[in-house]
N, CA and C atoms as a LAMMPS dump frame, in Angstrom:
ITEM: TIMESTEP
0
ITEM: NUMBER OF ATOMS
363
ITEM: BOX BOUNDS ff ff ff
-5.0000000000000000e+02 5.0000000000000000e+02
-5.0000000000000000e+02 5.0000000000000000e+02
-5.0000000000000000e+02 5.0000000000000000e+02
ITEM: ATOMS id mol type element x y z
1 1 1 N 12.186 7.579 71.321
2 1 2 C 13.157 8.143 70.522
3 1 3 C 13.916 7.122 69.765
4 2 1 N 14.127 6.031 70.597
5 2 2 C 14.947 4.936 69.905
6 2 3 C 14.085 4.34 68.794
7 3 1 N 12.813 4.322 68.905
8 3 2 C 11.958 3.728 67.85
9 3 3 C 11.953 4.6 66.588
10 4 1 N 12.126 5.962 66.72
11 4 2 C 12.044 6.849 65.771
12 4 3 C 13.426 6.671 64.969
13 5 1 N 14.613 6.619 65.702
14 5 2 C 15.843 6.388 65.079
15 5 3 C 16.006 5.154 64.311
16 6 1 N 15.329 3.983 64.855
17 6 2 C 15.304 2.772 64.25
18 6 3 C 14.441 2.818 63.062
19 7 1 N 13.367 3.565 62.98
20 7 2 C 12.427 3.715 61.751
21 7 3 C 13.249 4.471 60.773
22 8 1 N 13.952 5.53 61.178
23 8 2 C 14.755 6.405 60.188
24 8 3 C 15.86 5.535 59.565
25 9 1 N 16.489 4.586 60.271
26 9 2 C 17.606 3.782 59.769
27 9 3 C 16.881 2.786 58.702
28 10 1 N 15.775 2.224 58.984
29 10 2 C 15.068 1.363 58.067
30 10 3 C 14.6 1.988 56.782
31 11 1 N 14.174 3.301 56.766
32 11 2 C 13.777 3.954 55.838
33 11 3 C 14.966 4.329 54.973
34 12 1 N 16.155 4.646 55.482
35 12 2 C 17.227 5.028 54.638
36 12 3 C 17.725 3.725 54.043
37 13 1 N 17.68 2.639 54.711
38 13 2 C 18.165 1.31 54.055
39 13 3 C 17.24 1.021 52.857
40 14 1 N 15.977 1.204 53.01
41 14 2 C 15.051 1.071 52.027
42 14 3 C 15.279 1.892 50.793
43 15 1 N 15.446 3.251 51.05
44 15 2 C 15.787 4.263 50.188
45 15 3 C 16.978 3.772 49.361
46 16 1 N 18.157 3.425 50.127
47 16 2 C 19.297 3.122 49.444
48 16 3 C 19.187 1.867 48.639
49 17 1 N 18.376 0.921 48.965
50 17 2 C 18.131 -0.258 48.089
51 17 3 C 17.456 0.016 46.823
52 18 1 N 16.448 1.017 46.928
53 18 2 C 15.679 1.311 45.852
54 18 3 C 16.548 2.146 44.898
55 19 1 N 17.436 2.998 45.461
56 19 2 C 18.322 3.801 44.662
57 19 3 C 19.443 2.864 43.856
58 20 1 N 19.797 1.893 44.498
59 20 2 C 20.745 0.829 43.908
60 20 3 C 20.019 0.262 42.679
61 21 1 N 18.69 -0.234 43.018
62 21 2 C 17.943 -0.827 41.872
63 21 3 C 17.776 -0.103 40.597
64 22 1 N 17.34 1.19 40.947
65 22 2 C 17.197 2.284 39.867
66 22 3 C 18.512 2.369 39.01
67 23 1 N 19.656 2.444 39.722
68 23 2 C 20.98 2.715 39.141
69 23 3 C 21.211 1.507 38.215
70 24 1 N 20.97 0.276 38.902
71 24 2 C 21.178 -0.937 38.218
72 24 3 C 20.377 -1.133 36.756
73 25 1 N 18.948 -0.691 36.944
74 25 2 C 18.216 -0.783 35.781
75 25 3 C 18.703 0.302 34.788
76 26 1 N 19.058 1.364 35.206
77 26 2 C 19.607 2.476 34.379
78 26 3 C 20.972 1.932 33.484
79 27 1 N 21.75 1.275 34.356
80 27 2 C 22.9 0.667 33.795
81 27 3 C 22.669 -0.403 32.685
82 28 1 N 21.593 -1.201 32.882
83 28 2 C 21.236 -2.3 31.99
84 28 3 C 20.572 -1.605 30.769
85 29 1 N 19.874 -0.461 30.889
86 29 2 C 19.26 0.242 29.784
87 29 3 C 20.401 0.806 28.897
88 30 1 N 21.435 1.352 29.533
89 30 2 C 22.492 1.934 28.754
90 30 3 C 23.343 0.971 28.033
91 31 1 N 23.602 -0.113 28.771
92 31 2 C 24.264 -1.091 28.169
93 31 3 C 23.584 -1.809 26.959
94 32 1 N 22.334 -2.031 27.123
95 32 2 C 21.474 -2.419 26.075
96 32 3 C 21.399 -1.622 24.935
97 33 1 N 21.347 -0.31 25.116
98 33 2 C 21.345 0.881 24.083
99 33 3 C 22.6 0.82 23.28
100 34 1 N 23.635 0.603 24.106
101 34 2 C 25.033 0.584 23.526
102 34 3 C 25.185 -0.717 22.676
103 35 1 N 24.584 -1.769 22.982
104 35 2 C 24.827 -2.899 22.272
105 35 3 C 24.025 -2.904 20.943
106 36 1 N 22.717 -2.322 21.052
107 36 2 C 21.906 -2.185 19.763
108 36 3 C 21.426 -0.774 19.964
109 37 1 N 21.6 0.045 18.99
110 37 2 C 21.174 1.359 18.939
111 37 3 C 19.798 1.65 18.655
112 38 1 N 19.338 2.889 18.722
113 38 2 C 17.908 3.25 18.576
114 38 3 C 17.5 2.666 17.095
115 39 1 N 18.452 3.136 16.108
116 39 2 C 18.16 2.809 14.776
117 39 3 C 17.967 1.37 14.386
118 40 1 N 18.852 0.578 15.129
119 40 2 C 18.75 -0.785 15
120 40 3 C 17.419 -1.508 15.636
121 41 1 N 17.026 -0.849 16.692
122 41 2 C 15.643 -1.209 17.345
123 41 3 C 14.42 -0.909 16.526
124 42 1 N 14.534 0.402 15.932
125 42 2 C 13.429 0.771 15.045
126 42 3 C 13.42 -0.159 13.787
127 43 1 N 14.629 -0.481 13.162
128 43 2 C 14.642 -1.352 12.052
129 43 3 C 14.036 -2.827 12.441
130 44 1 N 14.516 -3.371 13.597
131 44 2 C 14.024 -4.615 14.133
132 44 3 C 12.488 -4.589 14.272
133 45 1 N 12.002 -3.645 14.93
134 45 2 C 10.475 -3.525 15.06
135 45 3 C 9.692 -3.424 13.678
136 46 1 N 10.383 -2.672 12.894
137 46 2 C 9.631 -2.476 11.447
138 46 3 C 9.718 -3.816 10.705
139 47 1 N 10.812 -4.623 10.794
140 47 2 C 11.112 -5.776 10.106
141 47 3 C 9.985 -6.922 10.708
142 48 1 N 9.947 -6.902 12.012
143 48 2 C 8.948 -7.765 12.676
144 48 3 C 7.493 -7.431 12.376
145 49 1 N 7.087 -6.237 12.194
146 49 2 C 5.896 -5.783 11.68
147 49 3 C 5.554 -6.096 10.314
148 50 1 N 6.494 -6.025 9.442
149 50 2 C 6.369 -6.432 8.028
150 50 3 C 6.224 -7.845 7.838
151 51 1 N 6.967 -8.594 8.802
152 51 2 C 6.862 -9.992 8.715
153 51 3 C 5.401 -10.448 9.022
154 52 1 N 4.868 -9.828 10.087
155 52 2 C 3.529 -10.155 10.688
156 52 3 C 2.458 -9.844 9.488
157 53 1 N 2.585 -8.693 8.926
158 53 2 C 1.768 -8.261 7.844
159 53 3 C 1.748 -9.221 6.623
160 54 1 N 2.987 -9.768 6.342
161 54 2 C 3.208 -10.612 5.129
162 54 3 C 2.572 -11.999 5.506
163 55 1 N 2.679 -12.455 6.734
164 55 2 C 1.997 -13.729 7.197
165 55 3 C 0.446 -13.564 7.166
166 56 1 N 0.036 -12.449 7.591
167 56 2 C -1.45 -12.26 7.645
168 56 3 C -1.99 -12.238 6.221
169 57 1 N -1.206 -11.626 5.294
170 57 2 C -1.581 -11.474 3.88
171 57 3 C -1.743 -12.737 3.295
172 58 1 N -0.674 -13.576 3.462
173 58 2 C -0.636 -14.939 3.005
174 58 3 C -1.719 -15.788 3.433
175 59 1 N -2.096 -15.604 4.718
176 59 2 C -3.191 -16.377 5.266
177 59 3 C -4.519 -16 4.685
178 60 1 N -4.75 -14.72 4.459
179 60 2 C -5.881 -14.269 3.858
180 60 3 C -6.034 -14.723 2.393
181 61 1 N -4.832 -14.58 1.721
182 61 2 C -4.817 -14.992 0.215
183 61 3 C -5.191 -16.543 0.037
184 62 1 N -4.618 -17.363 1.073
185 62 2 C -5.03 -18.797 0.933
186 62 3 C -6.377 -19.104 1.148
187 63 1 N -7.077 -18.333 2.149
188 63 2 C -8.437 -18.5 2.503
189 63 3 C -9.448 -17.989 1.517
190 64 1 N -9.092 -16.961 0.839
191 64 2 C -10.035 -16.219 -0.138
192 64 3 C -9.373 -16.125 -1.467
193 65 1 N -9.241 -17.292 -1.994
194 65 2 C -8.541 -17.293 -3.366
195 65 3 C -9.416 -16.586 -4.435
196 66 1 N -10.681 -16.825 -4.451
197 66 2 C -11.441 -16.223 -5.492
198 66 3 C -11.476 -14.686 -5.371
199 67 1 N -11.655 -14.149 -4.243
200 67 2 C -11.775 -12.674 -4.048
201 67 3 C -10.377 -11.994 -4.435
202 68 1 N -9.281 -12.654 -3.976
203 68 2 C -7.938 -12.042 -4.308
204 68 3 C -7.682 -12.28 -5.84
205 69 1 N -8.13 -13.292 -6.542
206 69 2 C -7.901 -13.504 -7.932
207 69 3 C -8.862 -12.483 -8.748
208 70 1 N -10.113 -12.189 -8.281
209 70 2 C -10.912 -11.239 -8.904
210 70 3 C -10.249 -9.816 -8.61
211 71 1 N -9.792 -9.602 -7.523
212 71 2 C -9.135 -8.193 -7.332
213 71 3 C -7.879 -8.056 -8.18
214 72 1 N -7.158 -8.972 -8.348
215 72 2 C -5.924 -8.947 -9.258
216 72 3 C -6.452 -8.917 -10.731
217 73 1 N -7.432 -9.498 -11.142
218 73 2 C -7.96 -9.377 -12.544
219 73 3 C -8.444 -7.923 -12.674
220 74 1 N -9.241 -7.436 -11.674
221 74 2 C -9.73 -6.065 -11.832
222 74 3 C -8.551 -4.995 -11.877
223 75 1 N -7.549 -5.191 -11.215
224 75 2 C -6.405 -4.3 -11.118
225 75 3 C -5.618 -4.356 -12.504
226 76 1 N -5.448 -5.469 -13.017
227 76 2 C -4.828 -5.708 -14.275
228 76 3 C -5.625 -4.863 -15.456
229 77 1 N -6.994 -5.131 -15.361
230 77 2 C -7.784 -4.425 -16.311
231 77 3 C -7.698 -3.051 -16.174
232 78 1 N -7.821 -2.607 -15.033
233 78 2 C -7.749 -1.124 -14.8
234 78 3 C -6.396 -0.475 -15.223
235 79 1 N -5.413 -1.335 -15.101
236 79 2 C -4.097 -0.889 -15.422
237 79 3 C -3.949 -0.839 -17.003
238 80 1 N -4.417 -1.841 -17.689
239 80 2 C -4.543 -1.862 -19.159
240 80 3 C -5.32 -0.742 -19.608
241 81 1 N -6.559 -0.496 -19.022
242 81 2 C -7.307 0.616 -19.464
243 81 3 C -6.64 1.938 -19.345
244 82 1 N -5.902 2.081 -18.299
245 82 2 C -5.145 3.436 -18.054
246 82 3 C -4.126 3.525 -19.136
247 83 1 N -3.274 2.392 -19.428
248 83 2 C -2.248 2.504 -20.429
249 83 3 C -2.908 2.872 -21.711
250 84 1 N -3.929 2.368 -22.162
251 84 2 C -4.553 2.389 -23.529
252 84 3 C -5.828 3.494 -23.489
253 85 1 N -5.809 4.369 -22.505
254 85 2 C -6.861 5.288 -22.176
255 85 3 C -7.13 6.197 -23.489
256 86 1 N -6.097 6.576 -24.262
257 86 2 C -6.199 7.341 -25.396
258 86 3 C -6.839 6.641 -26.571
259 87 1 N -6.497 5.536 -26.759
260 87 2 C -6.978 4.631 -27.847
261 87 3 C -8.48 4.217 -27.589
262 88 1 N -8.629 3.938 -26.356
263 88 2 C -10.172 3.543 -25.842
264 88 3 C -11.106 4.811 -26.054
265 89 1 N -10.473 6.018 -25.578
266 89 2 C -11.337 7.24 -25.739
267 89 3 C -11.577 7.507 -27.258
268 90 1 N -10.645 7.282 -28.098
269 90 2 C -10.767 7.599 -29.41
270 90 3 C -11.805 6.643 -29.985
271 91 1 N -11.765 5.275 -29.635
272 91 2 C -12.704 4.317 -30.124
273 91 3 C -14.136 4.598 -29.75
274 92 1 N -14.242 5.1 -28.374
275 92 2 C -15.627 5.393 -27.91
276 92 3 C -16.122 6.571 -28.674
277 93 1 N -15.346 7.576 -28.858
278 93 2 C -15.692 8.721 -29.57
279 93 3 C -16.139 8.354 -31.09
280 94 1 N -15.431 7.621 -31.698
281 94 2 C -15.74 7.196 -32.877
282 94 3 C -17.069 6.351 -33.191
283 95 1 N -17.233 5.542 -31.96
284 95 2 C -18.371 4.698 -32.097
285 95 3 C -19.611 5.574 -31.943
286 96 1 N -19.696 6.727 -31.335
287 96 2 C -20.898 7.487 -31.127
288 96 3 C -20.888 8.817 -32.121
289 97 1 N -19.703 9.191 -32.663
290 97 2 C -19.724 10.309 -33.284
291 97 3 C -19.574 10.233 -34.737
292 98 1 N -18.891 9.242 -35.275
293 98 2 C -18.703 9.053 -36.696
294 98 3 C -19.615 7.993 -37.332
295 99 1 N -19.776 8.262 -38.499
296 99 2 C -20.687 7.304 -39.336
297 99 3 C -20.171 5.888 -39.309
298 100 1 N -21.128 4.994 -39.388
299 100 2 C -20.843 3.572 -39.353
300 100 3 C -20.273 3.094 -40.649
301 101 1 N -19.859 1.87 -40.878
302 101 2 C -19.339 1.335 -41.985
303 101 3 C -20.225 1.366 -43.238
304 102 1 N -21.491 0.988 -42.996
305 102 2 C -22.469 1.008 -44.046
306 102 3 C -22.808 2.516 -44.491
307 103 1 N -22.855 3.259 -43.537
308 103 2 C -23.044 4.759 -44.046
309 103 3 C -21.938 5.217 -44.749
310 104 1 N -20.675 4.938 -44.441
311 104 2 C -19.531 5.395 -45.108
312 104 3 C -19.526 4.773 -46.55
313 105 1 N -19.934 3.571 -46.715
314 105 2 C -19.948 2.817 -47.983
315 105 3 C -21.2 3.515 -48.833
316 106 1 N -22.215 3.771 -48.213
317 106 2 C -23.278 4.478 -49.051
318 106 3 C -22.8 5.83 -49.471
319 107 1 N -22.077 6.699 -48.571
320 107 2 C -21.676 7.874 -49.017
321 107 3 C -20.614 7.751 -50.195
322 108 1 N -19.906 6.809 -50.168
323 108 2 C -18.826 6.534 -51.128
324 108 3 C -19.481 6.161 -52.48
325 109 1 N -20.469 5.413 -52.403
326 109 2 C -21.135 5.047 -53.637
327 109 3 C -21.872 6.248 -54.171
328 110 1 N -22.531 6.978 -53.373
329 110 2 C -23.176 8.157 -53.883
330 110 3 C -22.221 9.194 -54.559
331 111 1 N -20.963 9.268 -53.776
332 111 2 C -19.919 10.171 -54.451
333 111 3 C -19.389 9.771 -55.839
334 112 1 N -19.169 8.327 -55.858
335 112 2 C -18.913 7.677 -57.259
336 112 3 C -20.051 7.872 -58.295
337 113 1 N -21.287 7.857 -57.974
338 113 2 C -22.294 7.938 -58.825
339 113 3 C -22.327 9.407 -59.262
340 114 1 N -22.141 10.317 -58.458
341 114 2 C -22.185 11.808 -58.776
342 114 3 C -20.94 12.092 -59.731
343 115 1 N -19.891 11.427 -59.386
344 115 2 C -18.578 11.629 -60.371
345 115 3 C -18.959 11.161 -61.708
346 116 1 N -19.676 9.875 -61.735
347 116 2 C -19.867 9.185 -63.037
348 116 3 C -20.896 10.261 -63.806
349 117 1 N -21.922 10.822 -63.166
350 117 2 C -22.879 11.662 -63.711
351 117 3 C -22.138 12.79 -64.327
352 118 1 N -21.204 13.395 -63.633
353 118 2 C -20.489 14.631 -64.066
354 118 3 C -19.652 14.229 -65.309
355 119 1 N -19.252 13.007 -65.479
356 119 2 C -18.428 12.635 -66.687
357 119 3 C -19.396 12.595 -67.919
358 120 1 N -20.61 12.253 -67.676
359 120 2 C -21.584 12.091 -68.905
360 120 3 C -22.197 13.374 -69.246
361 121 1 N -22.168 14.297 -68.385
362 121 2 C -22.834 15.645 -68.593
363 121 3 C -22.015 16.475 -69.383
């Protein structure tokens, strides 16, 4: 029976020590949260993540200058095309649907000749 009581005392001591550790850890977490709130933690992690992304991007850009330059040129051309999309669409339409310069000049000359004939008739 003495062994059983001794084992019970050791188990209680171990339980009480574990309980004190958990309470101490909980106190540290509460103190840490009070010092820097949840919003500050989220902002700090987002800032660190953004800094890592910026560093990775800079490394990639320095290693692959030609690809990055080509990508930027394509993006600028696409942006300019989008801004001037109406003018470009009109130019393409006119290119395929209207008469060319020589055909317009021939029509104008024919009209002038017809007007001149009507004057003499």
